[in-house]
C-alpha positions in Angstrom: 5.4 -0.2 -15.2 2.6 0.3 -17.8 0.2 -0.6 -15.0 1.1 2.7 -13.3 1.5 4.8 -16.4 -2.1 4.2 -17.5 -3.3 6.2 -14.5 -2.0 9.3 -16.3 -4.7 8.7 -18.9 -7.4 9.5 -16.3 -6.0 13.1 -16.2 -5.3 13.5 -19.9 -7.4 16.7 -20.2 -5.6 18.3 -17.2 -2.2 17.3 -18.7 -3.0 18.8 -22.1 -4.2 22.0 -20.4 -1.0 22.2 -18.3 1.2 21.7 -21.4 -0.6 24.6 -23.1 0.1 26.9 -20.2 3.7 25.6 -20.0 4.2 26.5 -23.7 2.8 30.0 -23.0 5.2 30.4 -20.0 8.2 29.3 -21.9 7.5 31.5 -24.9 7.0 34.5 -22.6 10.3 33.8 -20.9 12.1 33.6 -24.2 10.7 37.0 -25.4 11.9 38.9 -22.4 15.7 39.1 -23.3 14.7 40.4 -26.8 12.7 43.2 -25.3 15.5 43.9 -22.8 18.0 44.2 -25.7 15.6 46.5 -27.5 15.1 48.7 -24.4 18.9 49.0 -24.0 19.7 49.8 -27.6 16.8 52.0 -28.5 15.9 53.4 -25.1 18.7 53.6 -22.7 21.5 54.2 -25.2 19.4 56.9 -26.9 18.1 58.3 -23.6 14.6 57.8 -24.9 12.4 57.6 -21.7 9.2 57.0 -23.7 10.8 53.9 -25.3 12.0 52.7 -22.0 8.6 53.0 -20.4 6.8 51.5 -23.3 9.2 48.5 -23.6 9.3 48.1 -19.8 5.5 48.0 -19.8 5.5 45.3 -22.4 8.1 43.3 -20.5 6.0 43.7 -17.3 2.9 42.4 -19.1 4.9 39.4 -20.5 6.4 38.7 -17.1 2.9 38.8 -15.6 1.6 36.4 -18.2 4.5 34.0 -17.5 3.8 34.3 -13.8 0.1 33.5 -14.2 0.9 30.6 -16.5 3.4 29.3 -14.0 0.8 29.4 -11.1 -1.8 27.6 -13.2 0.7 24.9 -14.3 1.7 24.4 -10.7 -1.9 24.0 -9.7 -2.6 21.5 -12.6 0.6 19.5 -11.9 -0.4 19.2 -8.2 -3.9 18.2 -9.2 -2.6 15.5 -11.5 0.1 14.2 -9.1 -2.2 14.2 -6.0 -5.2 12.7 -7.9 -3.1 9.9 -9.4 -1.5 9.0 -6.1 -5.0 8.9 -4.5 -6.1 6.5 -7.3 -3.0 4.4 -6.9 -3.4 4.1 -3.1 -7.1 3.2 -3.4 -6.4 0.5 -6.1 -3.5 -0.9 -4.2 -5.6 -1.2 -1.0 -8.4 -2.9 -3.0 -5.9 -5.2 -4.6 -4.3 -6.1 -1.2 -7.7 -6.9 0.2 -8.1 -9.5 -2.5 -4.8 -11.2 -1.7 -4.7 -14.6 0.0 -2.0 -15.6 2.5 0.2 -16.7 -0.3 0.3 -13.2 -1.8 0.8 -11.6 1.6 3.7 -13.8 2.3 5.3 -13.1 -1.0 5.4 -9.4 -0.4 5.4 -9.1 3.5 3.2 -6.6 5.3 6.0 -4.0 5.8 6.8 -4.0 2.1 3.1 -3.5 1.2 2.9 -0.6 3.6 6.0 1.0 2.0 4.7 0.5 -1.5 1.3 2.0 -0.5 2.9 5.1 1.1 6.5 6.0 0.4 6.7 4.5 -3.1 3.5 6.3 -4.2 4.8 9.6 -2.7 7.9 9.2 -4.9 5.7 8.8 -8.0 3.7 11.8 -7.0 6.7 14.0 -6.6 8.1 12.9 -9.9 4.8 13.4 -11.6 4.6 17.0 -10.4 8.2 17.9 -11.3 8.0 16.0 -14.7 4.7 17.7 -15.7 6.1 21.1 -14.6 9.2 20.8 -16.7 8.4 18.3 -19.5 7.5 21.0 -22.0 9.1 24.0 -20.4 12.7 22.8 -20.4 12.8 21.6 -24.1 11.1 24.8 -25.3 13.4 26.9 -23.3 16.5 24.9 -24.4 15.7 24.8 -28.1 14.2 28.3 -28.2 17.2 29.6 -26.3 19.6 28.1 -28.8 17.8 29.6 -31.7 17.6 33.0 -30.1 21.2 32.9 -29.0 22.4 32.0 -32.5 20.4 34.9 -34.0 21.7 37.3 -31.4 25.4 36.3 -31.8 25.4 35.7 -35.5 29.0 35.7 -36.8 30.6 35.1 -33.5 31.3 31.3 -33.3 33.3 31.7 -30.1 30.1 32.3 -28.1 28.6 29.2 -29.6 31.6 27.2 -28.5 31.3 28.6 -25.0 27.7 27.4 -24.7 28.4 24.1 -26.4 31.2 23.2 -24.0 29.1 24.1 -21.0 26.2 21.9 -22.3 28.7 19.0 -22.9 29.9 19.2 -19.4 26.4 19.2 -18.0 25.3 16.2 -20.1 28.4 14.2 -19.1 27.9 15.1 -15.4 24.3 13.9 -15.5 25.2 10.6 -17.3 28.0 9.9 -14.8 25.7 10.7 -11.8 22.9 8.5 -13.1 25.3 5.5 -13.6 26.6 5.9 -10.1 23.3 6.4 -8.2 20.8 4.4 -10.2 21.6 1.0 -8.4 21.4 2.8 -5.1 17.7 3.8 -5.5 16.6 0.2 -5.6 18.7 -0.5 -2.5 17.1 2.5 -0.7 13.6 1.2 -1.2 14.5 -2.3 0.1 16.2 -0.7 3.1 13.1 1.4 3.8 11.2 -1.9 3.8 13.7 -3.3 6.4 13.3 -0.2 8.6 9.5 -0.5 8.5 9.7 -4.2 9.2 11.9 -3.9 12.2 9.9 -1.0 13.6 6.6 -2.8 13.1 7.9 -6.0 14.8 9.3 -4.1 17.7 6.2 -2.0 18.3 3.7 -4.8 17.8 5.7 -7.1 20.1 6.6 -4.5 22.7 5.1 -6.6 25.6 7.3 -9.5 24.6 10.4 -7.3 24.2 9.8 -5.9 27.7 9.0 -9.3 29.2 12.3 -10.8 28.0 14.2 -7.5 28.6 15.5 -7.4 25.0 15.2 -3.7 24.5 18.9 -3.3 23.8 18.8 -6.1 21.2 15.8 -4.5 19.5 17.4 -1.1 19.6 20.5 -2.6 17.9 18.4 -4.2 15.2 16.7 -1.0 14.4 20.0 1.0 14.6 21.5 -1.4 12.1 18.6 -1.1 9.6 18.4 2.7 10.1 22.2 3.1 9.8 22.2 1.2 6.5 19.4 3.3 5.1 21.1 6.5 6.3 24.4 5.5 4.8 22.9 4.8 1.3 20.9 8.0 1.4 23.9 10.1 2.4 25.9 8.6 -0.5 23.2 9.4 -3.0 22.6 12.9 -1.6 26.3 13.7 -1.7 26.6 12.7 -5.3 23.5 14.6 -6.2 24.8 17.6 -4.3 27.6 18.0 -6.7 25.3 18.8 -9.6 24.0 22.2 -8.3 27.4 23.7 -7.6 28.5 22.5 -11.1 25.5 24.2 -12.7 26.2 27.4 -10.7 29.9 27.4 -11.8 28.9 26.9 -15.4 26.3 29.7 -15.4 28.8 32.1 -13.9 31.5 30.9 -16.2 29.3 31.5 -19.2 28.6 35.0 -18.0 32.3 35.8 -17.7 33.2 34.1 -21.0 30.3 35.9 -22.8 31.5 39.3 -21.6 35.1 38.5 -22.4 34.3 37.2 -25.9 31.8 40.0 -26.6 34.4 42.6 -25.5 36.6 41.4 -28.4 33.8 41.9 -31.0 31.7 44.6 -29.4 32.9 47.3 -31.8 32.8 45.2 -35.0 30.0 42.7 -34.7 28.1 42.9 -31.4 26.4 45.6 -29.4 26.1 45.7 -25.6 22.4 45.1 -25.8 22.9 41.9 -27.9 25.6 40.8 -25.4 23.2 41.1 -22.5 20.5 39.2 -24.4 22.9 36.5 -25.3 23.9 36.1 -21.7 20.3 35.7 -20.7 19.7 33.1 -23.5 22.8 31.2 -22.5 21.7 31.1 -18.9 18.2 30.0 -20.0 19.8 27.1 -22.0 21.8 26.0 -19.0 18.8 26.3 -16.8 16.7 24.2 -19.1 19.3 21.5 -18.9 19.4 21.8 -15.2 15.6 21.3 -15.1 16.1 18.2 -17.3 18.7 17.0 -14.9 16.2 17.4 -12.0 13.9 15.1 -13.9 16.7 12.6 -14.4 17.6 12.8 -10.7 14.0 11.9 -9.7 13.4 9.4 -12.5 15.5 6.5 -11.2 13.9 6.6 -7.8 10.4 7.0 -9.4 11.1 4.2 -11.8 12.0 1.8 -9.0 8.8 3.0 -7.1 6.7 2.4 -10.2 8.0 -1.1 -10.7 7.3 -2.0 -7.0 3.8 -0.5 -7.2 3.2 -2.3 -10.5 4.3 -5.6 -9.0 1.4 -5.3 -6.5 -1.2 -4.1 -9.1 -0.2 -6.9 -11.6 -0.3 -9.7 -9.0 -3.3 -11.9 -9.6 -4.8 -13.3 -6.5 -4.6 -17.1 -6.3 -8.1 -17.1 -4.9 -10.7 -15.4 -7.2 -14.3 -15.7 -8.4 -15.1 -18.5 -10.8 -14.8 -17.8 -14.5 -17.4 -18.6 -17.1 -21.1 -18.1 -17.0 -22.6 -15.5 -14.6 -23.2 -16.9 -11.2 -26.4 -16.3 -9.2 -25.9 -13.6 -6.6 -27.4 -13.0 -3.2 -28.0 -16.6 -2.5 -28.8 -18.0 1.0 -27.1 -21.3 1.7 -28.5 -24.1 3.8 -25.1 -25.0 5.3 -24.5 -28.6 4.3 -20.7 -28.9 4.4 -18.6 -31.8 3.0 -14.9 -32.4 2.9 -14.0 -34.9 0.2 -10.5 -36.3 0.4 -9.1 -32.8 0.9 -5.4 -32.0 0.9 -3.6 -28.6 1.2 0.0 -27.6 0.6 1.6 -24.4 1.7 4.2 -24.7 -1.1 6.6 -27.1 0.6 7.4 -30.7 -0.4 4.7 -32.2 1.9 1.0 -31.5 2.4 0.1 -29.7 5.5 -3.1 -31.7 5.7 -4.3 -34.7 3.5 -7.1 -37.2 3.2 -9.6 -35.1 5.2 -13.2 -36.3 4.7 -16.2 -35.5 6.9 -19.5 -33.8 6.8 -21.4 -31.1 8.8 -25.2 -30.6 8.4 -27.5 -27.7 9.5 -28.3 -28.0 13.2 -25.1 -29.9 13.9 -22.1 -28.9 15.9 -18.9 -30.4 14.4 -15.7 -29.8 16.3 -12.0 -30.3 15.3 -9.4 -31.0 17.9 -5.8 -32.1 17.8 -2.3 -31.3 19.0 -0.6 -28.0 18.1 0.4 -27.9 14.5 -1.9 -30.7 13.4 -3.7 -28.6 10.7 -6.9 -27.6 12.5 -6.9 -23.9 11.3 -5.8 -25.0 7.9 -8.8 -27.2 7.5 -11.3 -24.7 8.7 -9.8 -21.9 6.5 -10.8 -23.9 3.4 -14.5 -23.3 4.0 -14.6 -19.5 3.5 -11.8 -19.9 0.9 -9.1 -18.1 2.9 -7.1 -20.9 1.2 -8.0 -23.2 -1.6 -7.6 -27.0 -1.6 -4.6 -28.5 -3.4 -6.5 -31.8 -3.8 -10.1 -33.0 -3.3 -12.9 -30.6 -2.7 -14.9 -28.7 -0.1 -18.6 -28.4 -0.9 -21.5 -26.5 0.6 -25.0 -27.7 -0.3 -23.4 -30.1 -2.8 -21.5 -27.4 -4.7 -17.7 -26.8 -4.6 -16.9 -23.6 -2.7 -14.7 -22.6 -5.6 -17.8 -22.3 -7.8 -19.4 -19.7 -5.6 -18.9 -16.0 -5.8 -16.5 -15.2 -3.0 -18.5 -12.3 -1.6 -21.7 -14.4 -1.6 -19.9 -17.3 0.0 -18.5 -15.3 2.8 -21.8 -13.5 3.4 -23.2 -16.9 4.4 -20.4 -17.6 6.9 -19.9 -16.0 10.4 -16.2 -16.4 11.0 -14.2 -15.9 14.2 -10.4 -16.2 13.4 -7.9 -17.6 15.8 -6.4 -14.2 16.3 -9.0 -11.8 17.5 -8.8 -8.5 15.7 -10.7 -5.3 16.6 -10.5 -2.1 14.6 -10.2 1.5 15.9 -13.7 3.0 16.3 -16.4 2.0 18.6 -17.9 -1.3 19.9 -20.9 -0.6 17.5 -18.7 0.0 14.4 -16.8 -3.3 15.1 -20.0 -5.3 15.5 -21.6 -3.7 12.4 -18.7 -5.3 10.3 -20.8 -8.4 10.6 -23.8 -6.7 8.9 -23.8 -2.9 8.2 -27.6 -3.0 8.3 -28.0 -4.7 11.6 -30.6 -3.3 14.0 -30.1 -2.4 17.6 -32.1 -5.4 18.6 -29.8 -7.8 16.6 -26.7 -6.2 18.1 -28.2 -6.8 21.6 -29.1 -10.4 20.7 -25.6 -11.1 19.4 -23.8 -9.6 22.4 -26.2 -11.5 24.7 -25.3 -14.8 23.1 -21.6 -13.9 23.2 -21.8 -13.1 26.9 -20.6 -9.6 26.1 -23.7 -7.5 27.2 -22.6 -7.3 30.8 -19.3 -5.6 30.3 -20.7 -3.4 27.4 -23.5 -2.2 29.7 -20.9 -1.2 32.3 -19.2 1.1 29.8 -20.2 4.8 30.0 -21.1 4.9 26.3 -22.4 1.4 25.9 -22.2 0.3 22.2 -20.6 3.7 21.4 -17.6 3.1 23.7 -14.4 3.8 21.8 -12.2 1.0 20.8 -8.4 1.7 20.5 -6.3 0.5 17.7 -6.0 -3.2 17.9 -8.5 -3.3 20.8 -5.8 -2.5 23.3 -8.3 -0.9 25.8 -10.3 -4.2 26.3 -9.1 -7.4 27.9 -8.4 -10.6 26.0 -11.6 -12.2 27.0 -13.6 -9.1 26.2 -11.9 -8.9 22.8 -12.8 -12.5 22.1 -16.4 -12.1 23.0 -16.7 -9.0 20.8 -15.2 -11.0 17.9 -17.8 -13.7 18.5 -20.6 -11.2 18.7 -19.4 -9.6 15.4 -19.8 -13.0 13.7 -23.2 -13.6 15.3 -24.5 -10.3 14.1 -24.3 -11.7 10.5 -27.2 -14.2 11.2 -25.5 -16.7 8.9 -26.3 -20.4 8.1 -22.7 -21.3 8.9 -20.6 -20.3 11.9 -16.9 -21.1 12.2 -15.1 -20.6 15.5 -11.3 -21.1 15.2 -10.2 -21.6 18.8 -12.5 -18.7 19.7 -13.2 -19.7 23.4 -9.6 -20.0 24.6 -9.6 -16.7 26.5 -12.9 -17.4 28.3 -13.2 -18.9 31.7 -15.1 -22.3 31.9 -18.3 -20.7 33.2 -18.5 -18.1 30.4 -17.5 -20.7 27.9 -20.3 -23.0 29.0 -22.9 -20.2 29.1 -21.8 -19.0 25.6 -22.1 -22.5 24.0 -25.5 -23.1 25.6 -26.8 -19.8 24.3 -25.3 -20.5 20.9 -26.9 -23.9 20.7 -30.3 -22.4 21.6 -30.2 -19.4 19.3 -28.4 -20.9 16.3 -30.0 -24.3 16.3 -30.6 -24.3 12.5 -27.1 -23.2 11.7 -24.0 -25.4 11.0 -21.5 -24.8 13.8 -17.8 -25.6 13.2 -15.6 -25.3 16.3 -11.8 -25.6 16.4 -10.7 -26.0 20.0 -7.8 -27.1 22.2 -10.0 -27.7 25.3 -11.9 -31.0 25.4 -14.5 -29.4 27.7 -15.5 -27.0 25.0 -16.3 -29.7 22.4 -17.2 -32.9 24.3 -20.9 -32.3 23.7 -20.5 -31.7 19.9 -22.5 -33.9 17.6 -19.3 -35.0 15.8 -15.6 -34.5 16.7 -12.9 -34.7 14.1 -9.4 -35.6 15.5 -6.3 -34.5 13.6 -2.7 -35.5 14.2 0.1 -34.4 12.0 -2.2 -33.2 9.2 -4.3 -36.5 9.0 -7.6 -37.6 10.4 -7.1 -40.2 13.1 -10.6 -40.3 14.4 -14.2 -39.0 14.0 -17.2 -39.5 16.2 -18.8 -38.4 19.4 -16.9 -37.9 22.6 -17.9 -41.3 24.0 -17.0 -43.1 20.7 -13.6 -41.4 20.5 -12.7 -42.2 24.1 -13.1 -45.9 23.1 -11.6 -45.8 19.7 -9.1 -42.9 19.3 -5.9 -43.0 21.4 -4.9 -39.4 20.4 -8.2 -38.0 21.6 -8.1 -40.1 24.7 -4.7 -38.8 25.6 -5.7 -35.2 25.0 -8.9 -35.7 27.1 -7.1 -37.4 30.0 -4.4 -34.6 30.1 -7.1 -32.0 30.6 -9.9 -33.6 32.6 -10.3 -36.1 35.4 -12.0 -39.4 34.9 -14.9 -38.0 36.9 -15.3 -35.0 34.5 -15.0 -37.2 31.5 -17.7 -39.6 32.6 -20.3 -36.9 33.5 
């Protein structure tokens, strides 16, 4: 939780200023009943209009000062709460961007979204309320007790009335906290569940409709939503008891004060003092009510702080090398070597093992194998989307773990298996490859990726809007834009993870020909399911069940590797294979 609390230090000056105005507001509020008592006893009871106007003017000035202080405190509290939540969201987003798949899987995407939005909102609300009441309530409570004692000196019965009321309030707050505290943790988890079910249903809407499972998805969401609603209702019903209790106590104190004071009004207490005491008693109860508001919000905020702190304190499993300063801005040659590499996702067995091969600048090295054989796992080790469990992956003779991550990835044009486009324009998506890319380089990249034709057909060309997730372009167009984005980078290494699967054979062949001509000095790594895509590669690595079962050219593998031969014969005729 300390990871979140330290964010308050960034606004220490604002907090101190707010506390100063809070003190001013509380002192002003405490002085008003005294002046009211004076106006009643010396002005109204004596029919002294001058005194009434004078004292009333002073009370008006004090009330105005309290009002101005309250407005300033509200502004400062909002500034601190909003600023801190902005900083938290920015830092959580930066932290999440540094996560590997291991950290993503440990939290889940829906939970990370909830922590970045709902949880931080809870912290923001608590910060504003806490700062608004942290000094005000104690000063009002303690000051009110002192003023009340001085006003009702000699009448112990009035002290007993206030003491009993305070005891009831404290007991009620403690009982409520014990009942609802466990529920707040449950609520946050249930919010995660609602977000998860909603996200799965919306992102997989086409599958839901195709299999006609709308009713099932509605039932899943209804169950998650009903569980959250039930817990929220329980908490809110319990909390709803507090306000009527406070109201009853305040009215009860007023009645008890009048009744007790009536017994002593002739001997010990004047009417003016009785009115002042009632005001002080109400202020005392109100101060405890404010404290109770803090206690109501505290459990939920504490849970939110712990959840946010969990993200902030999680150290990415993939990070820059420690030790001496590494050279920055380097341009790699692209000599890749896998040296007896193994990788484990955390289970009892390795996903891939004993992987050894090389890829040199100017070469095209392909990886093929049955589904689940570990092709993407192997390729993800090069840009350090995952780190080897055993062995090493080197580029230019140096372990990839010894490079600065940013520099390493700047030298790699990567096209993932799942093509992702971001909301914006075609241009903004392409510029993710290189923000400083010229119009000429964008045109060259789209020409190689065979995307220029459909881009030129768009009314706005490169400035054509792209919807969220690229839903307004076809699968093949999305794939070509993803390839063009990687080519904009002009990198020494290009990795294509099954990146030609949505292309027809003609476009596939044209793209690979253009790629070979325009990236002849780069190292090309291609993962593919189609033999036709890779049969002309300089070297083909064949994987089966996480192990290398063959490496060589197409002709060599057709003679020596049974797995490759079976894949090839299942896709192409003998005539096509012998061309």
